[in-house]
C-alpha positions in Angstrom: -8.2 -21.5 7.0 -5.1 -23.1 9.1 -6.2 -26.5 9.2 -6.2 -26.2 5.1 -3.2 -24.5 4.9 -1.5 -28.0 6.9 -3.2 -30.0 4.5 -2.3 -28.0 1.7 1.3 -28.1 3.3 1.9 -31.7 3.3 0.8 -32.5 -0.4 2.7 -29.3 -1.5 6.1 -30.6 0.4 5.3 -34.7 -0.3 4.1 -34.0 -4.5 6.4 -31.1 -5.6 9.6 -32.0 -7.5 11.5 -29.1 -6.9 13.1 -27.9 -3.7 11.2 -25.8 -1.2 11.4 -25.1 2.1 9.0 -26.2 5.3 8.5 -22.3 6.0 8.5 -21.2 3.0 5.5 -23.7 1.4 3.4 -22.2 5.3 3.6 -19.2 4.1 2.1 -19.5 0.9 0.0 -22.6 1.6 -2.4 -19.8 4.6 -2.4 -17.1 1.1 -4.3 -20.0 -0.8 -6.2 -21.7 2.8 -7.5 -18.3 2.8 -8.8 -17.6 -0.8 -10.5 -21.1 -0.2 -11.7 -20.3 2.4 -13.2 -17.0 1.2 -14.5 -18.5 -2.0 -16.7 -21.3 0.2 -18.0 -17.9 2.3 -19.0 -16.3 -0.8 -16.9 -13.6 -0.3 -14.5 -12.0 -3.6 -11.4 -13.9 -4.6 -8.4 -11.9 -6.2 -7.8 -12.6 -9.3 -4.3 -11.3 -10.8 -3.9 -8.1 -12.8 -1.1 -6.8 -14.7 -1.3 -4.1 -16.8 1.7 -2.0 -19.1 3.7 0.7 -18.7 6.7 2.3 -20.0 9.7 0.7 -18.7 7.7 -2.7 -18.1 4.5 -3.7 -16.3 2.5 -3.0 -12.8 1.2 -6.0 -11.1 -1.5 -6.4 -8.4 -4.7 -8.3 -7.7 -8.7 -7.4 -7.9 -11.4 -8.5 -6.3 -14.6 -8.2 -7.4 -16.5 -7.3 -10.9 -15.0 -5.5 -13.7 -18.2 -4.2 -15.1 -19.1 -2.5 -11.4 -19.4 1.3 -11.4 -17.9 1.7 -8.4 -13.8 1.0 -9.6 -11.2 1.7 -6.7 -7.7 1.9 -6.4 -6.0 0.7 -3.3 -2.7 2.1 -3.2 0.5 0.7 -0.5 2.7 2.4 1.7 6.5 3.0 1.1 7.9 -0.1 0.9 5.0 -2.3 1.9 2.8 -4.1 -1.3 -0.5 -4.5 -2.7 -0.8 -8.2 0.0 -1.1 -4.7 2.5 -5.0 -4.5 2.0 -5.5 -8.6 1.8 -7.4 -8.2 5.5 -9.2 -6.0 4.6 -10.5 -5.6 0.5 -12.2 -9.4 1.1 -14.3 -7.8 4.2 -15.6 -4.5 1.7 -18.9 -4.8 1.0 -20.0 -6.3 -3.1 -20.7 -3.6 -5.5 -16.6 -2.5 -5.4 -14.6 -3.4 -8.4 -11.0 -3.4 -6.0 -7.6 -3.4 -7.9 -4.5 -3.5 -5.4 -1.0 -2.2 -7.5 2.2 -3.0 -6.2 3.8 0.5 -6.7 6.8 0.7 -9.3 10.3 -1.3 -7.7 8.0 -2.7 -5.1 6.3 -6.1 -5.0 6.0 -8.1 -8.9 6.3 -4.7 -10.2 9.4 -3.7 -12.8 12.0 -1.5 -10.8 12.5 1.4 -12.4 15.5 1.7 -15.7 18.8 1.7 -13.8 20.2 5.2 -12.2 16.5 6.5 -12.0 15.2 8.0 -8.9 12.3 7.2 -6.7 11.0 10.5 -5.5 7.7 9.5 -4.0 5.3 12.5 -5.7 6.4 11.5 -8.8 4.3 8.4 -8.6 1.6 10.6 -9.6 2.2 9.6 -13.2 2.3 6.0 -12.2 -0.9 6.3 -11.1 -2.0 7.6 -14.4 -0.2 4.6 -16.4 -2.4 2.7 -14.3 -6.0 4.0 -14.6 -5.4 4.8 -18.1 -4.4 1.4 -18.4 -7.5 0.3 -16.6 -9.3 2.5 -18.8 -11.1 4.3 -15.7 -12.2 7.8 -16.0 -13.3 8.0 -13.1 -13.0 6.0 -9.7 -12.2 6.2 -6.1 -9.1 5.2 -3.8 -8.3 3.4 -1.4 -4.6 4.4 0.5 -2.6 3.6 3.1 0.7 6.0 4.4 3.0 7.1 1.5 -0.2 5.8 -1.1 -2.1 8.5 0.2 -0.3 11.6 0.2 0.4 10.5 -3.7 -2.8 9.8 -3.7 -3.6 13.8 -2.4 -2.1 15.0 -4.5 -3.2 13.7 -7.7 -7.2 14.0 -6.5 -6.2 18.0 -6.4 -4.1 17.7 -10.1 -7.1 16.1 -11.6 -9.9 16.8 -9.3 -12.2 15.5 -12.4 -11.3 12.1 -12.1 -11.7 11.1 -8.3 -14.9 10.6 -7.0 -14.1 10.1 -3.5 -10.8 8.5 -1.3 -10.3 6.8 1.5 -7.0 7.6 3.3 -5.7 5.5 6.0 -2.6 7.3 8.6 -2.3 10.0 5.8 -2.8 13.4 3.8 0.1 14.9 2.2 3.6 14.7 2.5 5.5 15.8 4.5 7.6 19.1 4.2 10.0 20.8 4.5 10.8 25.0 5.3 11.8 26.5 2.4 15.6 27.7 3.6 16.1 23.9 4.5 15.0 22.4 0.8 18.8 23.2 -0.8 20.5 21.8 2.4 18.6 18.2 1.8 19.0 18.7 -1.9 22.5 18.8 -1.1 22.9 16.2 1.0 20.8 14.1 -1.1 23.2 14.8 -4.4 26.6 13.8 -1.8 24.5 10.1 -0.6 24.3 9.2 -4.4 27.2 6.9 -5.0 25.6 5.2 -1.7 23.0 3.7 -3.7 25.4 3.1 -6.8 27.3 0.5 -4.2 24.6 -1.0 -2.4 23.8 -4.6 -3.5 20.9 -6.5 -3.1 20.9 -8.7 0.6 20.3 -12.2 1.3 18.4 -14.2 3.8 19.5 -17.8 4.9 15.8 -18.6 5.3 12.0 -17.6 4.4 11.7 -17.0 8.4 14.9 -14.8 8.5 13.2 -12.2 5.4 9.7 -13.0 7.9 12.2 -11.9 10.7 13.3 -8.5 8.5 10.4 -7.5 7.5 8.6 -7.6 11.5 12.1 -5.8 12.4 11.6 -3.3 9.6 7.8 -2.2 10.8 7.3 -3.2 14.7 9.5 0.9 14.6 6.0 2.0 12.4 3.4 0.4 14.5 4.2 -2.2 17.7 1.0 -3.8 17.0 2.0 -4.8 13.8 2.2 -8.9 14.5 4.4 -12.0 12.4 0.9 -13.1 11.0 1.2 -9.0 9.4 5.0 -10.1 7.9 4.3 -13.3 6.6 1.3 -11.3 4.8 3.6 -8.6 3.3 6.6 -11.0 3.0 4.8 -13.3 0.5 4.7 -10.9 -2.3 7.6 -8.5 -0.9 10.3 -11.9 -0.7 11.7 -14.8 -3.4 13.7 -18.1 -3.6 16.8 -17.1 -5.6 19.4 -20.0 -5.3 18.4 -21.4 -2.4 18.6 -17.9 -0.7 15.4 -15.5 -0.5 15.8 -11.9 -1.4 13.3 -8.6 -1.1 11.6 -8.1 -5.1 11.9 -3.9 -4.2 14.2 -2.3 -5.6 17.2 -1.2 -4.0 16.8 2.0 -5.4 14.2 2.8 -3.2 16.4 3.3 -0.5 18.1 6.3 -2.1 17.7 9.7 -1.0 14.7 12.0 -2.3 15.9 15.2 -4.0 12.8 17.6 -3.2 12.1 17.7 0.2 8.0 19.4 -0.2 7.5 23.1 1.1 4.3 23.2 3.3 2.8 26.3 1.1 2.6 23.3 -2.3 1.8 20.7 -0.3 -1.2 23.4 1.4 -2.3 23.9 -2.4 -2.6 20.8 -3.1 -5.2 19.8 -0.9 -6.9 22.7 -1.2 -7.7 21.8 -4.4 -9.3 18.2 -3.2 -12.7 18.7 -4.3 -13.9 15.2 -4.3 -15.1 13.2 -0.9 -12.4 12.3 1.5 -12.3 10.3 5.0 -8.7 10.3 6.7 -8.8 6.9 9.1 -6.3 7.8 12.4 -5.5 5.5 14.2 -5.4 6.3 18.7 -2.1 4.9 18.2 -1.4 7.2 14.8 2.0 8.4 13.7 1.1 11.2 11.6 -1.5 13.2 14.5 1.7 15.1 15.8 2.3 16.8 12.6 1.0 18.9 10.3 -0.6 16.3 7.9 -4.6 15.7 10.2 -7.9 17.7 8.3 -8.1 20.2 10.7 -4.4 21.6 9.3 -5.8 22.2 5.9 -8.6 24.5 4.8 -11.0 21.7 2.9 -14.5 21.2 3.7 -14.1 18.2 1.7 -11.9 16.3 4.1 -13.2 15.1 6.4 -10.7 12.6 9.9 -12.8 9.8 12.3 -9.6 8.1 14.6 -10.2 4.2 14.8 -8.1 1.3 17.3 -4.5 0.9 16.2 -2.3 2.3 14.5 0.1 2.9 11.5 -0.8 -0.4 10.0 -4.4 -0.9 11.3 -5.7 -2.5 7.9 -3.5 -5.4 8.6 -4.3 -6.3 12.2 -7.3 -4.7 12.5 -9.4 -4.8 9.7 -13.2 -5.6 11.5 -13.3 -1.8 13.4 -12.2 -0.8 9.5 -14.1 -2.4 6.6 -18.1 -0.9 7.7 -16.2 2.4 7.4 -14.1 1.6 4.7 -17.5 0.6 3.0 -19.7 3.2 3.7 -17.8 5.4 2.9 -16.4 4.8 -1.0 -20.0 3.5 -2.0 -22.2 6.6 -0.7 -19.7 8.9 0.9 -21.3 8.9 4.8 -19.7 8.5 7.4 -21.5 5.8 9.4 -23.0 7.0 13.1 -21.3 6.0 16.3 -17.5 7.0 14.9 -15.2 9.5 16.5 -14.8 12.0 15.1 -11.8 15.1 14.8 
């Protein structure tokens, strides 16, 4: 598809009457070429999704047949977007209908009203809005990082709505001691004025946007490469007056007012009743923390280890797709998987 991309790039660059840079066209054409390549290979191609919420809309992309009896909601991590799953979802077995969404304030979705704070656990409300708009009574979840944290609490709060979950590098929220919560809230309150001063940063060209995505993600996963960054940037940035800006809300960098006590997190995780698979990389960020299945008391939650780091689903989708497909379709972990 890179050859197709090069040809598309030349055609668009020569024919388009509007101003555009070769680097932006390259990223766009690679994405388009991937779709053409997949379509030619009889693999599902995504269609755009736009769902109403009280303050605007949630955008996303969908793969598969909407009439499927196996609907799956894909939820990305903090500061990522629906493109996070572009490498994995097309490889999943047929029979699944997967809708990957941009969280509010991310990607192409509406920002929350000015003055609102993005508290991680409040994204649970967004899941309810999304699945109600999709008219899904029961569904499965494929989630990464923060998406998995929110999903695990949603499944604990409304267990009858969730059929199964696959959580990549995630389970519950990072916690704080009861004694530390008031102090953390005080620090957050004192930093609110800095949030109002934040301005949207601009970048002179597309390559600098991709550079910034790469820099931010390398600190979480050394194997996150430039091709991953380009995929994330396609949906996460836009051109404005000849320069580039990220589409995400600057308020996402705001403070978290209420930290989660370990007891509360444990109660939600213990309330999960659906079969749940946690996939950790052998270079995982969270294995050293208390958010692995071994740290909670719920026999419904199982875990496996696969090669890779925090964003393994982007650069090592080949190692994940059979495992993810099997669990979402049958709730069975294939033989030969390395279990925790």
